[in-house]
All heavy atoms as a GROMACS GRO file, in nm:
protein
  604
    1MET      N    1   2.079  -1.294   0.959
    1MET     CA    2   1.970  -1.360   1.011
    1MET      C    3   1.914  -1.437   0.898
    1MET      O    4   1.894  -1.387   0.784
    1MET     CB    5   1.866  -1.265   1.063
    1MET     CG    6   1.752  -1.324   1.125
    1MET     SD    7   1.642  -1.203   1.203
    1MET     CE    8   1.729  -1.181   1.343
    2ILE      N    9   1.865  -1.564   0.925
    2ILE     CA   10   1.798  -1.650   0.822
    2ILE      C   11   1.649  -1.646   0.845
    2ILE      O   12   1.603  -1.677   0.955
    2ILE     CB   13   1.857  -1.793   0.831
    2ILE    CG1   14   2.001  -1.798   0.809
    2ILE    CG2   15   1.785  -1.884   0.746
    2ILE    CD1   16   2.069  -1.928   0.816
    3LEU      N   17   1.578  -1.617   0.743
    3LEU     CA   18   1.437  -1.621   0.746
    3LEU      C   19   1.377  -1.735   0.661
    3LEU      O   20   1.442  -1.768   0.558
    3LEU     CB   21   1.379  -1.481   0.691
    3LEU     CG   22   1.424  -1.364   0.757
    3LEU    CD1   23   1.382  -1.239   0.682
    3LEU    CD2   24   1.382  -1.359   0.903
    4THR      N   25   1.262  -1.789   0.691
    4THR     CA   26   1.215  -1.908   0.631
    4THR      C   27   1.074  -1.875   0.578
    4THR      O   28   0.997  -1.813   0.654
    4THR     CB   29   1.205  -2.027   0.718
    4THR    OG1   30   1.333  -2.047   0.778
    4THR    CG2   31   1.156  -2.150   0.652
    5LEU      N   32   1.037  -1.917   0.458
    5LEU     CA   33   0.905  -1.900   0.403
    5LEU      C   34   0.811  -1.984   0.473
    5LEU      O   35   0.843  -2.102   0.505
    5LEU     CB   36   0.912  -1.923   0.253
    5LEU     CG   37   0.982  -1.827   0.161
    5LEU    CD1   38   0.981  -1.883   0.019
    5LEU    CD2   39   0.900  -1.700   0.154
    6ASP      N   40   0.695  -1.940   0.503
    6ASP     CA   41   0.589  -2.030   0.553
    6ASP      C   42   0.515  -2.094   0.441
    6ASP      O   43   0.546  -2.082   0.326
    6ASP     CB   44   0.496  -1.950   0.645
    6ASP     CG   45   0.415  -1.848   0.574
    6ASP    OD1   46   0.422  -1.826   0.456
    6ASP    OD2   47   0.333  -1.769   0.653
    7ALA      N   48   0.402  -2.162   0.466
    7ALA     CA   49   0.331  -2.234   0.363
    7ALA      C   50   0.266  -2.151   0.258
    7ALA      O   51   0.247  -2.191   0.143
    7ALA     CB   52   0.220  -2.322   0.432
    8LYS      N   53   0.246  -2.020   0.295
    8LYS     CA   54   0.179  -1.933   0.201
    8LYS      C   55   0.283  -1.840   0.134
    8LYS      O   56   0.249  -1.738   0.078
    8LYS     CB   57   0.079  -1.839   0.270
    8LYS     CG   58  -0.041  -1.918   0.312
    8LYS     CD   59  -0.148  -1.832   0.374
    8LYS     CE   60  -0.272  -1.891   0.409
    8LYS     NZ   61  -0.378  -1.810   0.465
    9ARG      N   62   0.411  -1.881   0.143
    9ARG     CA   63   0.524  -1.813   0.075
    9ARG      C   64   0.548  -1.670   0.123
    9ARG      O   65   0.575  -1.575   0.057
    9ARG     CB   66   0.513  -1.813  -0.071
    9ARG     CG   67   0.497  -1.953  -0.137
    9ARG     CD   68   0.496  -1.954  -0.276
    9ARG     NE   69   0.600  -1.870  -0.346
    9ARG     CZ   70   0.723  -1.917  -0.371
    9ARG    NH1   71   0.761  -2.033  -0.345
    9ARG    NH2   72   0.814  -1.828  -0.444
   10ARG      N   73   0.530  -1.656   0.270
   10ARG     CA   74   0.551  -1.523   0.327
   10ARG      C   75   0.674  -1.529   0.408
   10ARG      O   76   0.702  -1.627   0.474
   10ARG     CB   77   0.426  -1.488   0.417
   10ARG     CG   78   0.298  -1.479   0.336
   10ARG     CD   79   0.190  -1.446   0.437
   10ARG     NE   80   0.168  -1.561   0.520
   10ARG     CZ   81   0.050  -1.580   0.589
   10ARG    NH1   82  -0.040  -1.490   0.590
   10ARG    NH2   83   0.047  -1.694   0.671
   11LEU      N   84   0.740  -1.405   0.416
   11LEU     CA   85   0.850  -1.392   0.505
   11LEU      C   86   0.808  -1.307   0.620
   11LEU      O   87   0.742  -1.202   0.604
   11LEU     CB   88   0.974  -1.317   0.441
   11LEU     CG   89   1.050  -1.408   0.333
   11LEU    CD1   90   1.154  -1.314   0.267
   11LEU    CD2   91   1.117  -1.519   0.397
   12THR      N   92   0.850  -1.338   0.742
   12THR     CA   93   0.828  -1.264   0.863
   12THR      C   94   0.949  -1.198   0.910
   12THR      O   95   1.045  -1.278   0.939
   12THR     CB   96   0.756  -1.344   0.978
   12THR    OG1   97   0.638  -1.407   0.920
   12THR    CG2   98   0.729  -1.262   1.095
   13ILE      N   99   0.960  -1.064   0.911
   13ILE     CA  100   1.079  -0.996   0.953
   13ILE      C  101   1.069  -0.965   1.106
   13ILE      O  102   0.975  -0.890   1.132
   13ILE     CB  103   1.105  -0.871   0.868
   13ILE    CG1  104   1.110  -0.914   0.721
   13ILE    CG2  105   1.226  -0.797   0.908
   13ILE    CD1  106   1.110  -0.798   0.624
   14PRO      N  107   1.153  -1.006   1.188
   14PRO     CA  108   1.144  -0.973   1.329
   14PRO      C  109   1.168  -0.823   1.354
   14PRO      O  110   1.230  -0.752   1.284
   14PRO     CB  111   1.268  -1.049   1.386
   14PRO     CG  112   1.306  -1.152   1.295
   14PRO     CD  113   1.268  -1.099   1.156
   15ALA      N  114   1.093  -0.776   1.456
   15ALA     CA  115   1.097  -0.632   1.486
   15ALA      C  116   1.236  -0.593   1.541
   15ALA      O  117   1.270  -0.477   1.512
   15ALA     CB  118   0.990  -0.600   1.602
   16ALA      N  119   1.315  -0.680   1.589
   16ALA     CA  120   1.440  -0.643   1.632
   16ALA      C  121   1.529  -0.623   1.507
   16ALA      O  122   1.635  -0.535   1.516
   16ALA     CB  123   1.515  -0.756   1.715
   17LEU      N  124   1.510  -0.676   1.400
   17LEU     CA  125   1.588  -0.665   1.275
   17LEU      C  126   1.557  -0.522   1.203
   17LEU      O  127   1.648  -0.452   1.165
   17LEU     CB  128   1.566  -0.776   1.179
   17LEU     CG  129   1.648  -0.774   1.053
   17LEU    CD1  130   1.785  -0.785   1.077
   17LEU    CD2  131   1.598  -0.890   0.956
   18ALA      N  132   1.440  -0.495   1.192
   18ALA     CA  133   1.393  -0.371   1.129
   18ALA      C  134   1.262  -0.321   1.181
   18ALA      O  135   1.164  -0.395   1.170
   18ALA     CB  136   1.378  -0.396   0.974
   19PRO      N  137   1.263  -0.202   1.242
   19PRO     CA  138   1.133  -0.152   1.289
   19PRO      C  139   1.025  -0.123   1.180
   19PRO      O  140   1.079  -0.084   1.075
   19PRO     CB  141   1.175  -0.031   1.362
   19PRO     CG  142   1.300   0.011   1.311
   19PRO     CD  143   1.366  -0.109   1.254
   20GLY      N  144   0.915  -0.148   1.202
   20GLY     CA  145   0.809  -0.120   1.104
   20GLY      C  146   0.676  -0.124   1.164
   20GLY      O  147   0.661  -0.141   1.281
   21ALA      N  148   0.581  -0.098   1.087
   21ALA     CA  149   0.436  -0.100   1.129
   21ALA      C  150   0.353  -0.161   1.018
   21ALA      O  151   0.396  -0.180   0.910
   21ALA     CB  152   0.391   0.043   1.150
   22ALA      N  153   0.229  -0.208   1.052
   22ALA     CA  154   0.139  -0.265   0.963
   22ALA      C  155   0.112  -0.162   0.850
   22ALA      O  156   0.095  -0.051   0.874
   22ALA     CB  157   0.017  -0.304   1.032
   23GLY      N  158   0.120  -0.208   0.734
   23GLY     CA  159   0.098  -0.126   0.612
   23GLY      C  160   0.206  -0.058   0.549
   23GLY      O  161   0.200  -0.006   0.447
   24ASP      N  162   0.337  -0.079   0.609
   24ASP     CA  163   0.453  -0.036   0.552
   24ASP      C  164   0.466  -0.107   0.412
   24ASP      O  165   0.442  -0.224   0.396
   24ASP     CB  166   0.573  -0.058   0.634
   24ASP     CG  167   0.584   0.039   0.740
   24ASP    OD1  168   0.512   0.131   0.743
   24ASP    OD2  169   0.684   0.022   0.832
   25SER      N  170   0.520  -0.028   0.311
   25SER     CA  171   0.540  -0.092   0.177
   25SER      C  172   0.693  -0.110   0.154
   25SER      O  173   0.777  -0.036   0.185
   25SER     CB  174   0.494   0.003   0.075
   25SER     OG  175   0.360   0.023   0.089
   26PHE      N  176   0.721  -0.222   0.077
   26PHE     CA  177   0.855  -0.262   0.046
   26PHE      C  178   0.869  -0.290  -0.103
   26PHE      O  179   0.781  -0.345  -0.161
   26PHE     CB  180   0.906  -0.375   0.122
   26PHE     CG  181   0.910  -0.352   0.280
   26PHE    CD1  182   0.802  -0.373   0.361
   26PHE    CD2  183   1.034  -0.316   0.340
   26PHE    CE1  184   0.819  -0.341   0.496
   26PHE    CE2  185   1.047  -0.284   0.471
   26PHE     CZ  186   0.930  -0.306   0.550
   27GLU      N  187   0.981  -0.257  -0.149
   27GLU     CA  188   1.018  -0.302  -0.300
   27GLU      C  189   1.108  -0.427  -0.290
   27GLU      O  190   1.209  -0.424  -0.218
   27GLU     CB  191   1.091  -0.188  -0.364
   27GLU     CG  192   1.138  -0.211  -0.505
   27GLU     CD  193   1.214  -0.106  -0.559
   27GLU    OE1  194   1.254  -0.015  -0.496
   27GLU    OE2  195   1.234  -0.112  -0.688
   28ALA      N  196   1.072  -0.532  -0.353
   28ALA     CA  197   1.150  -0.650  -0.347
   28ALA      C  198   1.215  -0.665  -0.485
   28ALA      O  199   1.157  -0.659  -0.595
   28ALA     CB  200   1.063  -0.773  -0.324
   29ILE      N  201   1.348  -0.687  -0.480
   29ILE     CA  202   1.436  -0.707  -0.601
   29ILE      C  203   1.508  -0.840  -0.588
   29ILE      O  204   1.568  -0.859  -0.485
   29ILE     CB  205   1.532  -0.591  -0.628
   29ILE    CG1  206   1.458  -0.456  -0.629
   29ILE    CG2  207   1.624  -0.611  -0.740
   29ILE    CD1  208   1.547  -0.337  -0.632
   30PHE      N  209   1.498  -0.920  -0.695
   30PHE     CA  210   1.570  -1.050  -0.699
   30PHE      C  211   1.693  -1.032  -0.785
   30PHE      O  212   1.681  -0.999  -0.897
   30PHE     CB  213   1.482  -1.157  -0.747
   30PHE     CG  214   1.555  -1.293  -0.752
   30PHE    CD1  215   1.596  -1.363  -0.636
   30PHE    CD2  216   1.582  -1.350  -0.877
   30PHE    CE1  217   1.662  -1.481  -0.642
   30PHE    CE2  218   1.649  -1.472  -0.881
   30PHE     CZ  219   1.687  -1.545  -0.773
   31ASP      N  220   1.815  -1.064  -0.727
   31ASP     CA  221   1.940  -1.058  -0.809
   31ASP      C  222   1.979  -1.206  -0.840
   31ASP      O  223   2.005  -1.282  -0.748
   31ASP     CB  224   2.046  -1.000  -0.718
   31ASP     CG  225   2.182  -0.980  -0.793
   31ASP    OD1  226   2.180  -1.010  -0.916
   31ASP    OD2  227   2.274  -0.937  -0.732
   32GLU      N  228   1.962  -1.238  -0.970
   32GLU     CA  229   1.991  -1.374  -1.019
   32GLU      C  230   2.145  -1.416  -0.994
   32GLU      O  231   2.173  -1.532  -0.963
   32GLU     CB  232   1.953  -1.394  -1.158
   32GLU     CG  233   1.804  -1.389  -1.180
   32GLU     CD  234   1.769  -1.413  -1.324
   32GLU    OE1  235   1.839  -1.485  -1.400
   32GLU    OE2  236   1.655  -1.378  -1.365
   33GLU      N  237   2.230  -1.321  -1.010
   33GLU     CA  238   2.377  -1.350  -1.005
   33GLU      C  239   2.412  -1.390  -0.859
   33GLU      O  240   2.482  -1.489  -0.834
   33GLU     CB  241   2.459  -1.228  -1.049
   33GLU     CG  242   2.480  -1.211  -1.193
   33GLU     CD  243   2.577  -1.093  -1.225
   33GLU    OE1  244   2.651  -1.052  -1.130
   33GLU    OE2  245   2.564  -1.042  -1.330
   34GLU      N  246   2.360  -1.310  -0.760
   34GLU     CA  247   2.403  -1.342  -0.622
   34GLU      C  248   2.301  -1.437  -0.559
   34GLU      O  249   2.310  -1.475  -0.446
   34GLU     CB  250   2.400  -1.207  -0.546
   34GLU     CG  251   2.508  -1.111  -0.592
   34GLU     CD  252   2.653  -1.158  -0.566
   34GLU    OE1  253   2.666  -1.232  -0.460
   34GLU    OE2  254   2.732  -1.132  -0.642
   35ASP      N  255   2.185  -1.462  -0.628
   35ASP     CA  256   2.073  -1.559  -0.573
   35ASP      C  257   2.022  -1.497  -0.440
   35ASP      O  258   2.023  -1.566  -0.345
   35ASP     CB  259   2.125  -1.691  -0.565
   35ASP     CG  260   2.005  -1.784  -0.536
   35ASP    OD1  261   1.898  -1.761  -0.594
   35ASP    OD2  262   2.023  -1.888  -0.474
   36GLU      N  263   1.991  -1.365  -0.443
   36GLU     CA  264   1.947  -1.298  -0.325
   36GLU      C  265   1.826  -1.214  -0.349
   36GLU      O  266   1.808  -1.168  -0.458
   36GLU     CB  267   2.049  -1.222  -0.260
   36GLU     CG  268   2.100  -1.099  -0.336
   36GLU     CD  269   2.223  -1.027  -0.276
   36GLU    OE1  270   2.270  -1.080  -0.178
   36GLU    OE2  271   2.253  -0.916  -0.328
   37ILE      N  272   1.749  -1.186  -0.248
   37ILE     CA  273   1.626  -1.106  -0.259
   37ILE      C  274   1.672  -0.978  -0.166
   37ILE      O  275   1.702  -0.991  -0.048
   37ILE     CB  276   1.509  -1.162  -0.204
   37ILE    CG1  277   1.475  -1.280  -0.293
   37ILE    CG2  278   1.389  -1.070  -0.198
   37ILE    CD1  279   1.357  -1.370  -0.233
   38VAL      N  280   1.648  -0.846  -0.230
   38VAL     CA  281   1.670  -0.734  -0.148
   38VAL      C  282   1.540  -0.660  -0.132
   38VAL      O  283   1.459  -0.638  -0.225
   38VAL     CB  284   1.769  -0.639  -0.236
   38VAL    CG1  285   1.792  -0.512  -0.163
   38VAL    CG2  286   1.901  -0.721  -0.258
   39LEU      N  287   1.506  -0.620   0.000
   39LEU     CA  288   1.387  -0.546   0.026
   39LEU      C  289   1.424  -0.418   0.062
   39LEU      O  290   1.514  -0.388   0.144
   39LEU     CB  291   1.317  -0.611   0.154
   39LEU     CG  292   1.267  -0.758   0.130
   39LEU    CD1  293   1.218  -0.812   0.259
   39LEU    CD2  294   1.154  -0.758   0.025
   40ARG      N  295   1.357  -0.314  -0.001
   40ARG     CA  296   1.380  -0.170   0.027
   40ARG      C  297   1.244  -0.110   0.071
   40ARG      O  298   1.153  -0.125  -0.001
   40ARG     CB  299   1.434  -0.097  -0.087
   40ARG     CG  300   1.571  -0.136  -0.136
   40ARG     CD  301   1.636  -0.041  -0.219
   40ARG     NE  302   1.779  -0.071  -0.244
   40ARG     CZ  303   1.819  -0.113  -0.352
   40ARG    NH1  304   1.744  -0.126  -0.460
   40ARG    NH2  305   1.949  -0.141  -0.360
   41ARG      N  306   1.243  -0.034   0.173
   41ARG     CA  307   1.124   0.029   0.222
   41ARG      C  308   1.090   0.147   0.125
   41ARG      O  309   1.178   0.222   0.098
   41ARG     CB  310   1.134   0.075   0.360
   41ARG     CG  311   1.015   0.133   0.427
   41ARG     CD  312   1.031   0.200   0.563
   41ARG     NE  313   1.123   0.124   0.647
   41ARG     CZ  314   1.084   0.031   0.743
   41ARG    NH1  315   0.956   0.016   0.755
   41ARG    NH2  316   1.162  -0.032   0.815
   42VAL      N  317   0.971   0.165   0.086
   42VAL     CA  318   0.920   0.272   0.000
   42VAL      C  319   0.807   0.346   0.066
   42VAL      O  320   0.727   0.283   0.143
   42VAL     CB  321   0.891   0.224  -0.145
   42VAL    CG1  322   1.005   0.170  -0.218
   42VAL    CG2  323   0.783   0.122  -0.145
   43GLY      N  324   0.790   0.469   0.040
   43GLY     CA  325   0.679   0.536   0.085
   43GLY      C  326   0.671   0.555   0.239
   43GLY      O  327   0.569   0.562   0.289
   44ARG      N  328   0.775   0.573   0.300
   44ARG     CA  329   0.778   0.590   0.449
   44ARG      C  330   0.713   0.716   0.488
   44ARG      O  331   0.635   0.722   0.586
   44ARG     CB  332   0.925   0.579   0.504
   44ARG     CG  333   0.938   0.600   0.646
   44ARG     CD  334   0.918   0.475   0.713
   44ARG     NE  335   0.928   0.492   0.858
   44ARG     CZ  336   0.967   0.398   0.940
   44ARG    NH1  337   1.003   0.279   0.896
   44ARG    NH2  338   0.969   0.424   1.074
   45LYS      N  339   0.744   0.830   0.411
   45LYS     CA  340   0.683   0.965   0.439
   45LYS      C  341   0.543   0.960   0.396
   45LYS      O  342   0.506   0.939   0.283
   45LYS     CB  343   0.764   1.058   0.375
   45LYS     CG  344   0.711   1.201   0.401
   45LYS     CD  345   0.787   1.303   0.320
   45LYS     CE  346   0.724   1.444   0.342
   45LYS     NZ  347   0.790   1.536   0.242
   46ARG      N  348   0.458   0.988   0.489
   46ARG     CA  349   0.313   1.002   0.460
   46ARG      C  350   0.275   1.144   0.433
   46ARG      O  351   0.302   1.228   0.524
   46ARG     CB  352   0.230   0.932   0.569
   46ARG     CG  353   0.254   0.783   0.587
   46ARG     CD  354   0.140   0.708   0.640
   46ARG     NE  355   0.159   0.567   0.611
   46ARG     CZ  356   0.190   0.482   0.708
   46ARG    NH1  357   0.194   0.522   0.831
   46ARG    NH2  358   0.201   0.345   0.672
   47GLU      N  359   0.210   1.170   0.326
   47GLU     CA  360   0.170   1.307   0.302
   47GLU      C  361   0.041   1.333   0.361
   47GLU      O  362  -0.046   1.246   0.394
   47GLU     CB  363   0.155   1.326   0.149
   47GLU     CG  364   0.286   1.321   0.075
   47GLU     CD  365   0.272   1.350  -0.068
   47GLU    OE1  366   0.208   1.461  -0.097
   47GLU    OE2  367   0.328   1.291  -0.152
   48SER      N  368   0.007   1.460   0.378
   48SER     CA  369  -0.114   1.509   0.432
   48SER      C  370  -0.228   1.490   0.332
   48SER      O  371  -0.192   1.522   0.217
   48SER     CB  372  -0.110   1.654   0.475
   48SER     OG  373  -0.236   1.711   0.496
   49TRP      N  374  -0.339   1.441   0.357
   49TRP     CA  375  -0.448   1.422   0.265
   49TRP      C  376  -0.492   1.548   0.199
   49TRP      O  377  -0.532   1.559   0.091
   49TRP     CB  378  -0.570   1.342   0.321
   49TRP     CG  379  -0.635   1.422   0.424
   49TRP    CD1  380  -0.607   1.423   0.564
   49TRP    CD2  381  -0.745   1.506   0.416
   49TRP    NE1  382  -0.697   1.506   0.624
   49TRP    CE2  383  -0.777   1.568   0.536
   49TRP    CE3  384  -0.817   1.559   0.299
   49TRP    CZ2  385  -0.885   1.653   0.551
   49TRP    CZ3  386  -0.918   1.637   0.313
   49TRP    CH2  387  -0.960   1.692   0.437
   50LEU      N  388  -0.472   1.660   0.282
   50LEU     CA  389  -0.510   1.792   0.232
   50LEU      C  390  -0.421   1.839   0.126
   50LEU      O  391  -0.462   1.901   0.022
   50LEU     CB  392  -0.524   1.889   0.343
   50LEU     CG  393  -0.578   2.028   0.314
   50LEU    CD1  394  -0.716   2.011   0.257
   50LEU    CD2  395  -0.581   2.118   0.442
   51ALA      N  396  -0.291   1.810   0.150
   51ALA     CA  397  -0.196   1.845   0.040
   51ALA      C  398  -0.216   1.769  -0.095
   51ALA      O  399  -0.206   1.822  -0.201
   51ALA     CB  400  -0.056   1.826   0.089
   52VAL      N  401  -0.249   1.645  -0.074
   52VAL     CA  402  -0.277   1.559  -0.202
   52VAL      C  403  -0.407   1.614  -0.266
   52VAL      O  404  -0.415   1.616  -0.391
   52VAL     CB  405  -0.298   1.419  -0.156
   52VAL    CG1  406  -0.338   1.331  -0.272
   52VAL    CG2  407  -0.165   1.364  -0.100
   53LEU      N  408  -0.507   1.645  -0.192
   53LEU     CA  409  -0.629   1.702  -0.251
   53LEU      C  410  -0.612   1.830  -0.330
   53LEU      O  411  -0.662   1.858  -0.427
   53LEU     CB  412  -0.737   1.724  -0.140
   53LEU     CG  413  -0.865   1.769  -0.186
   53LEU    CD1  414  -0.941   1.668  -0.269
   53LEU    CD2  415  -0.956   1.804  -0.072
   54LYS      N  416  -0.522   1.922  -0.272
   54LYS     CA  417  -0.493   2.050  -0.342
   54LYS      C  418  -0.417   2.023  -0.474
   54LYS      O  419  -0.432   2.107  -0.564
   54LYS     CB  420  -0.411   2.133  -0.237
   54LYS     CG  421  -0.489   2.192  -0.130
   54LYS     CD  422  -0.403   2.291  -0.045
   54LYS     CE  423  -0.480   2.331   0.075
   54LYS     NZ  424  -0.402   2.416   0.163
   55GLU      N  425  -0.341   1.916  -0.483
   55GLU     CA  426  -0.264   1.892  -0.605
   55GLU      C  427  -0.350   1.813  -0.704
   55GLU      O  428  -0.302   1.795  -0.820
   55GLU     CB  429  -0.144   1.802  -0.576
   55GLU     CG  430  -0.041   1.871  -0.488
   55GLU     CD  431   0.075   1.778  -0.453
   55GLU    OE1  432   0.080   1.672  -0.514
   55GLU    OE2  433   0.156   1.823  -0.375
   56CYS      N  434  -0.481   1.777  -0.671
   56CYS     CA  435  -0.564   1.704  -0.771
   56CYS      C  436  -0.586   1.799  -0.876
   56CYS      O  437  -0.630   1.911  -0.867
   56CYS     CB  438  -0.696   1.664  -0.691
   56CYS     SG  439  -0.803   1.573  -0.793
   57PRO      N  440  -0.570   1.743  -1.009
   57PRO     CA  441  -0.592   1.828  -1.123
   57PRO      C  442  -0.742   1.856  -1.157
   57PRO      O  443  -0.770   1.953  -1.228
   57PRO     CB  444  -0.532   1.746  -1.243
   57PRO     CG  445  -0.547   1.608  -1.192
   57PRO     CD  446  -0.541   1.611  -1.044
   58VAL      N  447  -0.833   1.786  -1.109
   58VAL     CA  448  -0.978   1.809  -1.134
   58VAL      C  449  -1.040   1.880  -1.014
   58VAL      O  450  -1.038   1.829  -0.903
   58VAL     CB  451  -1.040   1.673  -1.146
   58VAL    CG1  452  -1.200   1.691  -1.178
   58VAL    CG2  453  -0.988   1.587  -1.260
   59PRO      N  454  -1.090   1.996  -1.036
   59PRO     CA  455  -1.150   2.081  -0.932
   59PRO      C  456  -1.278   2.009  -0.876
   59PRO      O  457  -1.345   1.938  -0.951
   59PRO     CB  458  -1.184   2.213  -0.993
   59PRO     CG  459  -1.179   2.192  -1.134
   59PRO     CD  460  -1.085   2.078  -1.160
   60MET      N  461  -1.305   2.016  -0.755
   60MET     CA  462  -1.420   1.952  -0.686
   60MET      C  463  -1.547   2.003  -0.740
   60MET      O  464  -1.652   1.932  -0.741
   60MET     CB  465  -1.416   1.955  -0.539
   60MET     CG  466  -1.292   1.900  -0.470
   60MET     SD  467  -1.284   1.721  -0.514
   60MET     CE  468  -1.409   1.662  -0.405
   61ASP      N  469  -1.552   2.120  -0.804
   61ASP     CA  470  -1.678   2.174  -0.857
   61ASP      C  471  -1.718   2.108  -0.986
   61ASP      O  472  -1.841   2.109  -1.020
   61ASP     CB  473  -1.655   2.331  -0.894
   61ASP     CG  474  -1.629   2.407  -0.765
   61ASP    OD1  475  -1.659   2.354  -0.652
   61ASP    OD2  476  -1.555   2.512  -0.772
   62ASP      N  477  -1.632   2.034  -1.050
   62ASP     CA  478  -1.667   1.973  -1.183
   62ASP      C  479  -1.716   1.835  -1.161
   62ASP      O  480  -1.758   1.771  -1.261
   62ASP     CB  481  -1.540   1.957  -1.268
   62ASP     CG  482  -1.504   2.105  -1.318
   62ASP    OD1  483  -1.578   2.194  -1.306
   62ASP    OD2  484  -1.387   2.112  -1.376
   63LEU      N  485  -1.725   1.786  -1.033
   63LEU     CA  486  -1.771   1.647  -1.012
   63LEU      C  487  -1.925   1.648  -1.022
   63LEU      O  488  -1.993   1.752  -0.987
   63LEU     CB  489  -1.732   1.602  -0.880
   63LEU     CG  490  -1.584   1.579  -0.854
   63LEU    CD1  491  -1.554   1.538  -0.715
   63LEU    CD2  492  -1.533   1.474  -0.956
   64PRO      N  493  -1.981   1.540  -1.070
   64PRO     CA  494  -2.135   1.531  -1.085
   64PRO      C  495  -2.193   1.524  -0.940
   64PRO      O  496  -2.135   1.479  -0.854
   64PRO     CB  497  -2.161   1.406  -1.160
   64PRO     CG  498  -2.034   1.326  -1.144
   64PRO     CD  499  -1.924   1.416  -1.122
   65PRO      N  500  -2.311   1.583  -0.932
   65PRO     CA  501  -2.370   1.574  -0.799
   65PRO      C  502  -2.410   1.441  -0.756
   65PRO      O  503  -2.436   1.342  -0.830
   65PRO     CB  504  -2.506   1.655  -0.813
   65PRO     CG  505  -2.529   1.660  -0.963
   65PRO     CD  506  -2.396   1.643  -1.028
   66ARG      N  507  -2.400   1.419  -0.622
   66ARG     CA  508  -2.424   1.280  -0.573
   66ARG      C  509  -2.574   1.262  -0.542
   66ARG      O  510  -2.636   1.355  -0.502
   66ARG     CB  511  -2.348   1.261  -0.443
   66ARG     CG  512  -2.359   1.124  -0.380
   66ARG     CD  513  -2.277   1.112  -0.265
   66ARG     NE  514  -2.332   1.192  -0.150
   66ARG     CZ  515  -2.319   1.165  -0.027
   66ARG    NH1  516  -2.244   1.063   0.009
   66ARG    NH2  517  -2.366   1.238   0.060
   67SER      N  518  -2.631   1.152  -0.579
   67SER     CA  519  -2.774   1.126  -0.542
   67SER      C  520  -2.792   1.094  -0.403
   67SER      O  521  -2.720   1.025  -0.347
   67SER     CB  522  -2.814   1.006  -0.635
   67SER     OG  523  -2.948   0.974  -0.603
   68ARG      N  524  -2.895   1.165  -0.351
   68ARG     CA  525  -2.923   1.147  -0.204
   68ARG      C  526  -3.030   1.038  -0.183
   68ARG      O  527  -3.074   1.015  -0.071
   68ARG     CB  528  -2.969   1.272  -0.150
   68ARG     CG  529  -2.864   1.381  -0.159
   68ARG     CD  530  -2.888   1.494  -0.053
   68ARG     NE  531  -2.774   1.594  -0.053
   68ARG     CZ  532  -2.672   1.581   0.009
   68ARG    NH1  533  -2.651   1.494   0.096
   68ARG    NH2  534  -2.581   1.683  -0.001
   69GLU      N  535  -3.078   0.983  -0.289
   69GLU     CA  536  -3.182   0.874  -0.279
   69GLU      C  537  -3.117   0.743  -0.244
   69GLU      O  538  -3.004   0.713  -0.292
   69GLU     CB  539  -3.259   0.860  -0.411
   69GLU     CG  540  -3.336   0.982  -0.444
   69GLU     CD  541  -3.402   0.965  -0.584
   69GLU    OE1  542  -3.403   0.857  -0.640
   69GLU    OE2  543  -3.465   1.063  -0.630
   70TYR      N  544  -3.186   0.657  -0.172
   70TYR     CA  545  -3.137   0.526  -0.134
   70TYR      C  546  -3.146   0.442  -0.264
   70TYR      O  547  -3.236   0.457  -0.334
   70TYR     CB  548  -3.209   0.463  -0.020
   70TYR     CG  549  -3.179   0.529   0.104
   70TYR    CD1  550  -3.268   0.607   0.180
   70TYR    CD2  551  -3.059   0.514   0.168
   70TYR    CE1  552  -3.250   0.669   0.298
   70TYR    CE2  553  -3.027   0.571   0.300
   70TYR     CZ  554  -3.124   0.643   0.357
   70TYR     OH  555  -3.089   0.705   0.480
   71PRO      N  556  -3.058   0.347  -0.274
   71PRO     CA  557  -3.068   0.251  -0.387
   71PRO      C  558  -3.194   0.168  -0.378
   71PRO      O  559  -3.242   0.133  -0.280
   71PRO     CB  560  -2.946   0.169  -0.382
   71PRO     CG  561  -2.896   0.186  -0.254
   71PRO     CD  562  -2.940   0.313  -0.198
   72GLN      N  563  -3.258   0.149  -0.498
   72GLN     CA  564  -3.381   0.075  -0.502
   72GLN      C  565  -3.344  -0.082  -0.505
   72GLN      O  566  -3.249  -0.129  -0.557
   72GLN     CB  567  -3.450   0.090  -0.642
   72GLN     CG  568  -3.495   0.247  -0.648
   72GLN     CD  569  -3.603   0.275  -0.548
   72GLN    OE1  570  -3.687   0.200  -0.507
   72GLN    NE2  571  -3.596   0.408  -0.504
   73ALA      N  572  -3.428  -0.162  -0.437
   73ALA     CA  573  -3.405  -0.302  -0.425
   73ALA      C  574  -3.442  -0.360  -0.556
   73ALA      O  575  -3.555  -0.326  -0.605
   73ALA     CB  576  -3.495  -0.362  -0.306
   74ARG      N  577  -3.362  -0.456  -0.608
   74ARG     CA  578  -3.388  -0.517  -0.730
   74ARG      C  579  -3.476  -0.641  -0.708
   74ARG      O  580  -3.443  -0.713  -0.615
   74ARG     CB  581  -3.261  -0.558  -0.807
   74ARG     CG  582  -3.193  -0.440  -0.868
   74ARG     CD  583  -3.074  -0.492  -0.938
   74ARG     NE  584  -3.013  -0.378  -1.008
   74ARG     CZ  585  -2.907  -0.387  -1.085
   74ARG    NH1  586  -2.848  -0.504  -1.110
   74ARG    NH2  587  -2.860  -0.287  -1.157
   75LYS      N  588  -3.565  -0.678  -0.808
   75LYS     CA  589  -3.635  -0.797  -0.803
   75LYS      C  590  -3.561  -0.896  -0.884
   75LYS      O  591  -3.542  -0.886  -0.997
   75LYS     CB  592  -3.782  -0.785  -0.851
   75LYS     CG  593  -3.864  -0.688  -0.757
   75LYS     CD  594  -4.001  -0.668  -0.826
   75LYS     CE  595  -4.084  -0.577  -0.742
   75LYS     NZ  596  -4.221  -0.558  -0.798
   76LEU      N  597  -3.518  -1.010  -0.811
   76LEU     CA  598  -3.448  -1.106  -0.883
   76LEU      C  599  -3.526  -1.222  -0.924
   76LEU      O  600  -3.619  -1.268  -0.867
   76LEU     CB  601  -3.323  -1.163  -0.800
   76LEU     CG  602  -3.227  -1.046  -0.765
   76LEU    CD1  603  -3.111  -1.095  -0.677
   76LEU    CD2  604  -3.163  -0.992  -0.891
   0.00000   0.00000   0.00000
C-alpha cells in the first residue's frame, strides 16, 4: 500500500491495514540503505495505574503537604 504525506508531513494509516486506536505509540526507524521507514508499535500493553504506583520508589508519606488555600490574585 502506498501512503502519502500531507502538508504537515503526517502519514495516515488506514484501519484496514493495521488496527489501532488514538494514542497508540509507534517507533519509527529509517533505513538509509533500503530508503524505507519501518514503524513498530510500542507500549501496546497498558499497565494498571495501581501497579505503577506500588513500584514508585518514593513513598507517598514523604511528599510535602498540599496547600488547601486558593492561589492569591497577583496585581500586575
